[in-house]
Legacy VTK file of the C-alpha trace (Angstrom):
# vtk DataFile Version 3.0
C-alpha trace
ASCII
DATASET POLYDATA
POINTS 99 float
-13.755 54.455 -7.807
-13.597 57.146 -10.465
-16.359 56.623 -12.992
-19.371 56.320 -10.684
-18.790 59.604 -8.837
-18.237 61.436 -12.138
-21.631 60.222 -13.370
-23.510 61.528 -10.328
-25.295 64.842 -11.057
-23.780 66.613 -8.038
-20.272 65.784 -9.336
-20.583 66.802 -12.966
-17.053 68.103 -13.307
-16.912 66.783 -16.873
-19.786 66.403 -19.271
-21.174 62.891 -19.550
-19.928 62.421 -23.111
-16.318 62.932 -21.977
-16.745 60.622 -19.001
-18.077 57.910 -21.324
-15.155 58.430 -23.708
-12.617 58.185 -20.886
-14.153 54.982 -19.526
-15.005 53.500 -22.924
-15.839 49.771 -22.631
-14.547 49.543 -19.034
-17.871 48.147 -17.802
-17.752 45.347 -20.367
-14.129 44.553 -19.445
-15.149 44.414 -15.788
-17.962 41.993 -16.662
-15.508 39.708 -18.492
-13.217 39.638 -15.496
-16.106 39.102 -13.083
-17.213 36.055 -15.062
-13.620 34.786 -15.079
-13.391 35.293 -11.305
-16.563 33.256 -10.779
-15.207 30.403 -12.927
-11.847 30.555 -11.171
-13.427 30.571 -7.697
-15.538 27.561 -8.637
-12.480 25.684 -9.859
-10.481 26.525 -6.723
-13.370 25.438 -4.489
-13.176 21.949 -6.032
-9.378 21.871 -6.236
-7.429 18.622 -6.183
-3.983 17.639 -7.423
-5.165 17.166 -11.009
-6.892 20.540 -11.423
-5.602 23.157 -13.868
-6.674 26.688 -14.693
-5.200 27.302 -18.154
-8.427 26.226 -19.809
-10.304 28.898 -17.846
-8.031 31.595 -19.256
-8.512 30.288 -22.787
-12.279 29.931 -22.398
-12.689 33.341 -20.774
-10.379 35.512 -22.839
-10.303 34.040 -26.335
-13.927 34.756 -27.181
-14.363 37.224 -30.025
-16.578 39.437 -27.842
-13.800 39.803 -25.252
-11.209 40.466 -27.941
-13.455 43.112 -29.514
-14.046 44.830 -26.169
-10.327 44.937 -25.392
-9.513 46.102 -28.931
-12.019 48.938 -28.636
-10.603 49.919 -25.249
-7.019 49.898 -26.531
-7.911 51.791 -29.700
-9.567 54.485 -27.561
-6.790 54.663 -24.954
-4.813 57.511 -26.568
-7.986 59.540 -26.980
-8.994 58.890 -23.357
-5.581 59.927 -22.053
-5.684 63.117 -24.135
-9.124 63.944 -22.705
-7.849 63.379 -19.171
-4.777 65.536 -19.737
-6.840 68.356 -21.268
-9.422 68.156 -18.473
-6.677 68.303 -15.819
-5.332 71.497 -17.385
-8.674 73.196 -18.011
-10.685 72.032 -14.996
-8.912 72.321 -11.635
-11.846 70.540 -9.972
-11.161 67.459 -12.105
-7.489 67.456 -11.144
-8.497 67.770 -7.478
-10.934 64.892 -7.932
-8.149 62.663 -9.307
-5.853 63.549 -6.415
LINES 1 100
99 0 1 2 3 4 5 6 7 8 9 10 11 12 13 14 15 16 17 18 19 20 21 22 23 24 25 26 27 28 29 30 31 32 33 34 35 36 37 38 39 40 41 42 43 44 45 46 47 48 49 50 51 52 53 54 55 56 57 58 59 60 61 62 63 64 65 66 67 68 69 70 71 72 73 74 75 76 77 78 79 80 81 82 83 84 85 86 87 88 89 90 91 92 93 94 95 96 97 98
């Protein structure tokens, strides 16, 4: 809801580098969750009394790639929030966009 419009040329409120920093690794996190949702939907579609979903969580979120993506996102979070705060103060159009 927020990243796509900011990347469109007619909405360049922030430069692309800042937009990428704010949304650092969000696309990869979304992909991880999309894959999890597909696995979960498949399991639910074949549900019976013996089905469980714990293994899906373990299989989906214990991979080193997923852990690295989340670690990168978390390590960048303070920087992203600082960029957002600064942009809200210096660019009224960005604050309006968020509202």
